[in-house]
Each structure stands twice: as structure tokens, then as C-alpha cells.
C-alpha positions in Angstrom: 180.8 144.9 90.2 181.3 141.5 91.9 179.9 138.8 89.6 177.9 137.3 92.4 174.8 137.0 90.2 176.4 133.9 88.6 177.9 132.6 91.8 176.5 129.7 93.7 176.3 130.7 97.4 176.2 128.2 100.3 175.1 129.3 103.8 175.7 126.9 106.6 173.0 127.1 109.3 169.3 128.1 109.2 169.3 130.2 112.4 168.1 133.8 112.3 171.4 135.1 110.9 171.8 132.5 108.2 168.2 132.7 107.1 168.2 136.6 107.1 171.4 136.4 105.0 169.7 134.1 102.5 166.6 136.3 102.2 168.7 139.4 101.6 170.8 137.7 98.9 167.9 136.0 97.2 166.0 139.2 96.9 168.9 140.5 94.9 168.7 137.6 92.5 171.5 135.5 94.1 171.6 131.7 93.7 171.7 130.7 97.4 171.1 127.5 99.3 171.0 127.1 103.1 172.2 123.8 104.7 170.8 123.0 108.1 171.5 120.1 110.5 167.9 120.1 111.9 165.7 117.3 110.5 163.0 119.7 109.3 161.5 123.2 109.8 159.4 122.0 112.7 162.4 121.0 114.8 162.2 122.8 118.1 164.9 125.5 118.7 165.7 125.5 122.4 166.4 128.9 124.1 164.9 132.0 125.4 163.0 134.5 123.3 164.8 137.2 121.3 164.3 140.9 121.2 165.6 142.6 118.0 167.1 146.0 118.5 166.0 149.0 116.4 169.5 149.9 115.2 170.6 146.4 114.3 168.3 143.5 114.1 165.3 145.5 113.1 167.3 147.2 110.3 168.1 143.8 108.8 164.5 142.6 108.9 163.3 145.9 107.5 165.7 145.5 104.6 164.3 142.0 104.1 160.8 143.3 104.1 159.8 141.2 107.2 159.8 143.8 110.0 156.0 144.0 110.0 155.7 140.2 110.4 158.1 140.4 113.4 156.0 143.0 115.2 152.8 141.0 114.4 154.2 137.8 116.0 156.3 139.2 118.8 155.1 140.1 122.3 155.9 143.4 124.1 157.0 142.4 127.6 157.9 144.4 130.6 160.4 143.5 133.3 159.6 142.5 136.9 162.6 142.7 139.3 162.4 141.0 142.6 164.7 140.1 145.5 165.2 136.5 146.6 162.2 136.7 148.9 159.9 137.6 146.0 159.5 141.2 147.0 159.0 143.3 143.8 161.6 146.1 143.9 161.3 147.5 140.5 159.2 147.1 137.3 159.6 148.3 133.7 156.8 148.8 131.3 156.5 146.5 128.2 159.0 147.1 125.4 156.9 147.9 122.4 159.9 149.0 120.4 161.7 145.7 120.8 159.1 143.0 121.6 160.2 139.4 122.4 159.8 136.7 119.8 160.0 132.9 120.1 162.9 131.4 118.1 160.7 129.1 116.1 158.3 131.9 115.2 161.2 134.0 113.9 162.4 131.0 111.8 158.9 130.7 110.4 158.9 134.4 109.4 162.3 134.1 107.7 161.4 130.8 105.9 158.3 132.5 104.5 160.5 135.1 103.0 162.5 132.5 101.0 161.7 130.6 97.8 160.6 127.0 98.2 163.5 124.5 98.7 166.1 127.2 99.5 166.8 125.4 102.8 168.1 121.8 102.7 167.4 120.1 106.0 169.2 117.2 107.6 172.5 118.5 106.3 175.1 118.7 109.1 178.2 120.2 107.6 181.4 118.3 108.3 184.2 119.7 106.1 185.0 121.5 102.8 187.9 121.6 100.3 188.7 123.5 97.1 188.1 121.5 94.0 188.2 122.7 90.4 187.8 126.4 91.4 184.8 125.8 93.7 184.3 124.7 97.3 183.3 121.1 97.8 181.1 120.8 100.9 180.6 117.5 102.7 177.7 116.6 105.1 177.4 113.8 107.6 174.6 112.1 105.7 177.1 111.4 102.9 175.9 114.1 100.5 178.1 116.7 98.9 177.6 120.0 97.1 179.6 122.7 95.4 179.6 126.4 95.9 181.6 129.5 94.8 181.0 131.3 98.1 180.6 129.8 101.5 179.1 131.8 104.5 179.4 130.1 107.8 176.4 130.9 110.0 176.2 127.6 111.9 176.6 128.8 115.4 179.2 129.2 118.2 180.6 125.7 117.7 181.0 126.1 114.0 183.3 123.7 112.3 183.7 126.1 109.4 185.6 128.5 111.6 188.9 126.6 111.2 189.1 127.6 107.6 189.2 131.3 108.6 190.8 131.7 112.0 192.8 129.8 114.6 190.7 131.2 117.4 189.1 128.6 119.7 186.0 128.6 121.9 186.7 129.8 125.4 184.6 129.4 128.5 183.9 132.8 130.2 183.3 131.6 133.8 179.5 131.5 134.0 177.2 128.6 133.7 173.5 128.6 132.7 170.9 126.0 133.6 167.9 126.3 131.3 164.5 124.9 132.4 160.9 125.0 131.2 157.4 124.5 132.6 154.3 123.8 130.6 151.0 125.0 132.1 152.9 127.3 134.5 149.6 128.9 135.6 148.7 125.6 137.2 152.0 123.9 138.0 153.9 126.8 139.5 151.1 129.3 140.1 152.8 131.5 142.7 155.9 132.0 140.5 153.8 132.5 137.4 151.8 135.2 139.2 155.0 136.8 140.4 156.1 137.2 136.8 152.9 139.2 136.1 153.2 138.5 132.4 156.6 140.2 132.3 160.1 138.8 132.2 161.1 138.1 135.9 164.6 138.9 137.0 166.1 138.1 140.4 169.7 138.4 141.6 171.2 137.6 144.9 174.4 136.0 146.2 176.0 135.9 142.8 173.2 133.9 141.3 170.5 135.0 139.0 167.1 133.7 137.8 165.6 135.1 134.6 162.2 133.8 133.5 159.9 134.4 130.6 156.3 133.2 131.3 155.3 133.6 127.6 157.6 131.5 125.4 155.3 129.7 122.9 153.1 128.1 125.6 155.8 127.5 128.1 157.5 129.3 131.0 161.2 129.1 130.3 163.9 130.3 132.6 167.7 130.5 133.2 169.6 130.0 136.4 173.0 131.7 136.1 175.9 131.3 138.3 179.7 130.8 138.3 179.6 127.9 140.8 177.4 125.2 139.3 178.8 121.7 139.5 178.7 118.9 137.0 175.1 117.8 136.8 173.3 115.0 134.8 170.7 116.9 132.9 169.2 113.7 131.6 168.2 113.0 135.3 165.6 115.7 135.8 164.9 114.8 139.4 168.6 115.1 140.4 168.7 118.6 138.9 165.5 119.6 140.8 167.0 118.3 144.0 170.2 120.3 143.6 168.3 123.5 142.7 165.8 123.3 145.5 168.7 122.7 147.9 170.8 125.6 146.7 167.8 128.0 146.7 166.1 126.6 149.8 166.4 129.9 151.6 164.8 131.8 148.7 161.0 132.3 148.6 159.2 129.0 148.2 157.9 130.0 144.8 161.4 129.4 143.4 161.4 125.8 144.6 157.9 125.5 143.2 159.3 126.5 139.8 162.1 124.0 139.9 159.8 121.1 141.0 157.4 121.9 138.1 160.1 121.8 135.5 159.9 119.0 132.9 163.2 119.7 131.1 166.6 121.0 131.9 169.7 121.7 129.8 173.0 123.2 131.0 175.8 125.0 129.2 178.9 127.0 130.1 178.9 130.5 128.6 181.4 130.8 125.8 183.1 133.3 123.5 185.3 133.5 120.5 188.2 136.0 120.7 188.3 138.5 117.9 191.9 139.5 118.9 193.3 136.7 116.7 193.6 138.0 113.1 191.6 136.1 110.5 193.4 134.4 107.7 193.8 136.7 104.7 194.9 134.1 102.2 191.9 131.9 101.5 191.8 129.7 98.4 188.2 130.7 97.6 185.7 133.2 99.0 184.5 132.2 102.5 183.5 134.1 105.6 181.6 133.9 108.9 178.6 135.7 110.3 176.7 135.5 113.7 177.9 133.3 116.5 180.3 131.5 114.2 182.2 134.7 113.9 181.8 136.3 117.3 180.2 134.0 119.8 179.4 135.8 123.1 177.3 135.1 126.2 173.7 136.4 126.3 174.3 139.0 129.1 173.8 142.1 126.9 171.3 140.8 124.4 173.7 141.5 121.6 174.3 138.1 120.0 171.6 137.8 117.5 171.4 141.5 116.9 175.1 141.7 116.1 174.7 138.7 113.8 171.8 140.3 111.9 174.0 143.4 111.5 176.6 141.1 109.9 174.0 139.8 107.4 172.9 143.3 106.5 176.4 144.6 105.9 177.7 141.6 104.1 174.7 141.2 101.8 174.9 144.9 100.9 178.6 144.6 100.1 178.2 141.5 98.0 175.5 143.0 95.7 177.0 146.6 95.5 179.2 147.9 92.7 181.7 149.4 95.2 184.1 146.5 95.3 186.3 145.1 92.6 186.0 141.5 93.8 184.0 139.3 96.1 187.1 139.0 98.3 187.2 142.8 98.7 183.5 142.9 99.6 184.1 140.3 102.2 187.2 142.0 103.6 185.3 145.3 104.0 182.5 143.5 105.9 185.0 141.8 108.2 186.8 145.1 109.0 183.5 146.7 110.0 182.3 143.6 111.9 185.5 143.4 114.1 184.8 146.9 115.3 181.1 146.6 116.4 181.4 142.9 117.5 184.3 143.7 119.8 182.3 146.5 121.3 179.4 144.0 121.8 181.7 141.5 123.4 183.1 144.1 125.7 179.7 145.2 126.9 178.7 141.6 127.4 181.8 140.8 129.4 181.2 143.9 131.6 177.7 142.7 132.4 178.9 139.2 133.1 181.5 140.3 135.6 178.9 142.5 137.3 176.4 139.6 137.6 179.1 137.5 139.3 179.2 140.1 142.1 177.1 139.0 145.1 175.9 142.6 145.4 174.7 142.7 141.8 171.1 143.9 141.2 169.3 144.0 137.9 167.8 147.3 139.0 171.0 149.1 138.1 170.5 148.1 134.4 167.2 149.8 134.2 167.8 153.0 136.1 
């Protein structure tokens, strides 16, 4: 049996995947600490809501004993599909089997499943090195710590990846502008009513708008396209002007949405290739889970679910008696992960290419 019970485990990143990993290991008596760059647990996590799939994400939360909390805090939401003139062309009933949850709410659930002081905040990981049979981890605030096992769960731009693979982040060709509106029922009433308490999805001319009117008190949305120029997202008014110009021939409620927005962020969609073999000779036990391992765009809803599957499989391997060593338990997890993560990336890429087609319609995804 791997002697993990006496090993000190460091998890980099307090996102859903890293925290789930910590809960699963801690429940088995493992000495685990999570190191997170956010200043504190209240730091806002930007991004759309998450829906956890029954066969992956929900399995991990069930194993952690937190699935009931997820269903209690999440919101079942339908889908409203419209054309660019705000004509409803299709609707889908609320998804009670995979409700949407705000990212901070999910973090709260997972933190409540951990012992006090498991997460150390304001710890942005910078580098590590082997020292006296352990990993020595360095953080940007000048602190250090040691661990016998390091699990990188610190996102798509993880600087722990270099110790495991030479794969680099690649842009996939799409770009996402994220926006938000508080008090949408007042500030963009027509668009809010068009959503009808469901996730609104519109596609035309190779551009998409996907909006959620119930994201922890705000309406949040993404504008997705492959031809978005460089914009200054600190200059909110300039982004509003560009969006209203590009979408000027769409129904006026879309321009109303853009003008009501108080915040924008922009990011290219990225992936990490799994075609480059991972390093088999590592001085000490280390691996990656979640976006750090298999970053992919959000076009199939697979990212967090694939990551939670990582946490489930790796945690089970590490505490089982099936493997002769920690390295063998990690290797088995990685072999499994490469199979299902490649499949998730392939599905995501297929969806992305379809969305870049001017004739794309979200309707095809729900028929």
C-alpha cells in the first residue's frame, strides 16, 4: 500500500478541482494543504456558472459527501434559443439533473468540507525544487514550504506544468468577451425578459451571445467570435462602443445589454495538447489535475467535470492498496486521464469549429 498516510501533500490552487482533491484526501486521513493565490476565501471568482455532470463532476462530489449541498445551492435552468432579432426559436426545460452553480458558492461548499486552515491564502506558487528528499515550494510572498507529493491544480496557465511536460498553451482561434450587469431587471429590462429566467443563447454570422440572468445577483454573458480585435478592457466605454457597433443590426435589446454592462474582461480560448508525452522521470512524486493538465475552451462544458474526474480517480489511486508505490498510483491515473481528457478536448474542438461557422445554430445541440 502506498505510504501516503505519512506523506505531506501540497495542492496548488483552490479552484473546484484542487479543493475537491483536498476533501477526498483529507477524508482518508491524508496530511494535505492547499496553496491559493487569492487573498482570502471571499475573493470573487470571475466566470460563468458551472453545471456538474452526473457521470463525472457529481460522482466526485458524491464521494466527497457534498452532492446534496450542491443541489441545495444550485439553480436548475432551462435554455432559451433566439435568432439575432430576438425571435425565440427553441426552448429547453430546466436541467434539474445538472443545475447551475455560482463558482464562489461551489468554493464555499468545498471549503466547508475541509478542516480549518487547510487552505493557505495569498500563496501564489512560483517554483519548486527537490531538497533532502522532499519538494521545496516557493511562493511570491517570500514564504516556502515542503511536501512529499505535489499536485498542480492551479489552472490553465499553471507554472507547475513545466516540471511534468514540455507542452505549451496554444490559442484555439476563438475569443471571448465576458460582461456583467447588476440589476438587469432594471438596467437591461428587455434583454432580461428575453432570457425568461433561462440561459439565453444566440448565434448568427459566426458570433454567439450566451447569457445567464442568475449568476449570484448579476446577469453575466459571453460574446464569442473569432474576429475580435485588441480592445482595452479597462476602458469600459470603448468596449461598449465596439460591441454596439458590431451588433447594431441585431435586435436593440442586445445593445441595451452592452450599454448596461459595468465590467468587461476578454480572453482568447486556449488548450494544452495532450499529444506531447509527459515526463516519466521525475525526481519526486508530482502530477497535474484539472486545467493545469488538460486546459480546453468551454464549448462543451467539459472542463471542470473532467477535472473533478481527475480528482476522483487520483484520490482513489493514492489511498488504495492496488499500487506498489505513489509513482505507480500517479502513473495509472495519468494513463486513464489521457484517454478521457483527449475525448473531452476533441468534443470541445468539434463544437468550437461548428460555432465559427456563420450558419451555426445552438438549436442543433439540443435536438
